[in-house]
C-alpha beads as a LAMMPS data file, in Angstrom:
LAMMPS data file: protein, C-alpha beads

102 atoms
101 bonds

1 atom types
1 bond types

-500.0 500.0 xlo xhi
-500.0 500.0 ylo yhi
-500.0 500.0 zlo zhi

Masses

1 110.0

Atoms # bond

1 1 1 226.379 237.682 -102.902
2 1 1 227.238 235.268 -105.663
3 1 1 227.221 236.138 -109.367
4 1 1 226.013 234.088 -112.352
5 1 1 229.433 232.378 -112.679
6 1 1 229.247 231.108 -109.081
7 1 1 231.982 233.545 -108.144
8 1 1 232.044 235.471 -104.916
9 1 1 233.883 238.782 -104.885
10 1 1 235.063 240.354 -101.685
11 1 1 233.451 243.775 -101.418
12 1 1 234.996 245.533 -98.464
13 1 1 236.420 248.940 -97.816
14 1 1 237.135 250.939 -94.682
15 1 1 234.827 253.678 -93.509
16 1 1 236.174 256.485 -91.325
17 1 1 234.104 258.886 -89.273
18 1 1 236.294 261.650 -87.811
19 1 1 236.300 263.062 -84.310
20 1 1 233.426 265.297 -83.171
21 1 1 231.257 264.498 -86.201
22 1 1 227.565 265.279 -85.741
23 1 1 225.350 262.914 -87.780
24 1 1 221.656 263.713 -88.249
25 1 1 218.879 261.126 -88.257
26 1 1 218.222 258.762 -91.186
27 1 1 221.737 259.215 -92.619
28 1 1 223.220 256.413 -94.724
29 1 1 227.006 256.018 -94.718
30 1 1 228.324 253.584 -97.324
31 1 1 231.546 251.616 -97.095
32 1 1 234.620 253.446 -98.307
33 1 1 233.280 256.781 -97.064
34 1 1 235.359 259.198 -95.015
35 1 1 233.868 262.066 -93.006
36 1 1 236.445 264.630 -91.773
37 1 1 236.796 265.827 -88.167
38 1 1 234.343 268.399 -86.776
39 1 1 231.865 267.952 -89.623
40 1 1 228.067 267.902 -89.614
41 1 1 225.943 265.551 -91.749
42 1 1 222.379 266.754 -92.319
43 1 1 219.420 264.423 -91.808
44 1 1 218.411 262.086 -94.642
45 1 1 221.801 262.431 -96.373
46 1 1 223.765 259.726 -98.185
47 1 1 227.529 259.750 -97.626
48 1 1 229.021 257.607 -100.387
49 1 1 232.596 258.819 -100.931
50 1 1 235.807 259.942 -99.282
51 1 1 235.662 263.611 -98.270
52 1 1 239.007 263.582 -96.414
53 1 1 240.668 265.945 -98.893
54 1 1 237.854 268.529 -98.520
55 1 1 239.107 269.915 -95.192
56 1 1 237.231 269.912 -91.889
57 1 1 234.363 271.790 -90.233
58 1 1 232.117 270.985 -93.185
59 1 1 228.344 270.741 -93.514
60 1 1 227.183 267.886 -95.765
61 1 1 223.666 267.463 -97.141
62 1 1 221.841 265.700 -99.930
63 1 1 221.514 262.396 -101.763
64 1 1 224.291 261.885 -102.573
65 1 1 225.790 264.251 -100.009
66 1 1 227.934 267.167 -101.027
67 1 1 229.629 269.956 -99.116
68 1 1 227.066 272.746 -98.826
69 1 1 228.961 274.995 -96.378
70 1 1 232.275 275.121 -94.601
71 1 1 233.435 276.609 -91.318
72 1 1 230.549 275.169 -89.265
73 1 1 230.948 273.119 -86.129
74 1 1 228.946 272.026 -83.131
75 1 1 228.846 274.129 -79.951
76 1 1 230.195 272.000 -77.092
77 1 1 229.831 274.541 -74.266
78 1 1 226.503 273.735 -72.575
79 1 1 226.166 277.182 -70.971
80 1 1 226.843 278.922 -74.275
81 1 1 224.279 276.714 -75.999
82 1 1 221.657 277.500 -73.338
83 1 1 222.396 281.224 -73.631
84 1 1 221.930 281.094 -77.408
85 1 1 218.705 279.085 -77.108
86 1 1 217.361 281.666 -74.658
87 1 1 218.427 284.559 -76.904
88 1 1 216.738 283.127 -80.010
89 1 1 213.600 282.250 -78.014
90 1 1 213.320 285.860 -76.854
91 1 1 214.133 287.240 -80.334
92 1 1 212.212 285.057 -82.829
93 1 1 212.716 287.526 -85.687
94 1 1 216.531 287.127 -85.611
95 1 1 217.954 284.169 -87.530
96 1 1 221.683 284.566 -86.794
97 1 1 224.000 286.498 -84.516
98 1 1 227.706 286.810 -83.829
99 1 1 228.828 285.558 -80.433
100 1 1 230.639 288.862 -80.076
101 1 1 227.265 290.687 -80.082
102 1 1 225.891 288.884 -77.030

Bonds

1 1 1 2
2 1 2 3
3 1 3 4
4 1 4 5
5 1 5 6
6 1 6 7
7 1 7 8
8 1 8 9
9 1 9 10
10 1 10 11
11 1 11 12
12 1 12 13
13 1 13 14
14 1 14 15
15 1 15 16
16 1 16 17
17 1 17 18
18 1 18 19
19 1 19 20
20 1 20 21
21 1 21 22
22 1 22 23
23 1 23 24
24 1 24 25
25 1 25 26
26 1 26 27
27 1 27 28
28 1 28 29
29 1 29 30
30 1 30 31
31 1 31 32
32 1 32 33
33 1 33 34
34 1 34 35
35 1 35 36
36 1 36 37
37 1 37 38
38 1 38 39
39 1 39 40
40 1 40 41
41 1 41 42
42 1 42 43
43 1 43 44
44 1 44 45
45 1 45 46
46 1 46 47
47 1 47 48
48 1 48 49
49 1 49 50
50 1 50 51
51 1 51 52
52 1 52 53
53 1 53 54
54 1 54 55
55 1 55 56
56 1 56 57
57 1 57 58
58 1 58 59
59 1 59 60
60 1 60 61
61 1 61 62
62 1 62 63
63 1 63 64
64 1 64 65
65 1 65 66
66 1 66 67
67 1 67 68
68 1 68 69
69 1 69 70
70 1 70 71
71 1 71 72
72 1 72 73
73 1 73 74
74 1 74 75
75 1 75 76
76 1 76 77
77 1 77 78
78 1 78 79
79 1 79 80
80 1 80 81
81 1 81 82
82 1 82 83
83 1 83 84
84 1 84 85
85 1 85 86
86 1 86 87
87 1 87 88
88 1 88 89
89 1 89 90
90 1 90 91
91 1 91 92
92 1 92 93
93 1 93 94
94 1 94 95
95 1 95 96
96 1 96 97
97 1 97 98
98 1 98 99
99 1 99 100
100 1 100 101
101 1 101 102
């Protein structure tokens, strides 16, 4: 873009998305943003700043996004995920469970 004085300013900044980050649908990530490793970004969120000093295993949500919970990460074991899906399907009245209870 050019301003009224016919001057063009360079507007660039690095964006970093950590390892094992799970990004929901319709998420906007602006330049200069940093999402830590093992984090989750909820759908329809706007990431517009550097969260690298916030730790890892974070859950982000909102416009603009903020840390809403910590200590959450994706389950990568397919068999464990299938077992949990089956458990919650058979027990619709339960909303959470410890893996130690199964």
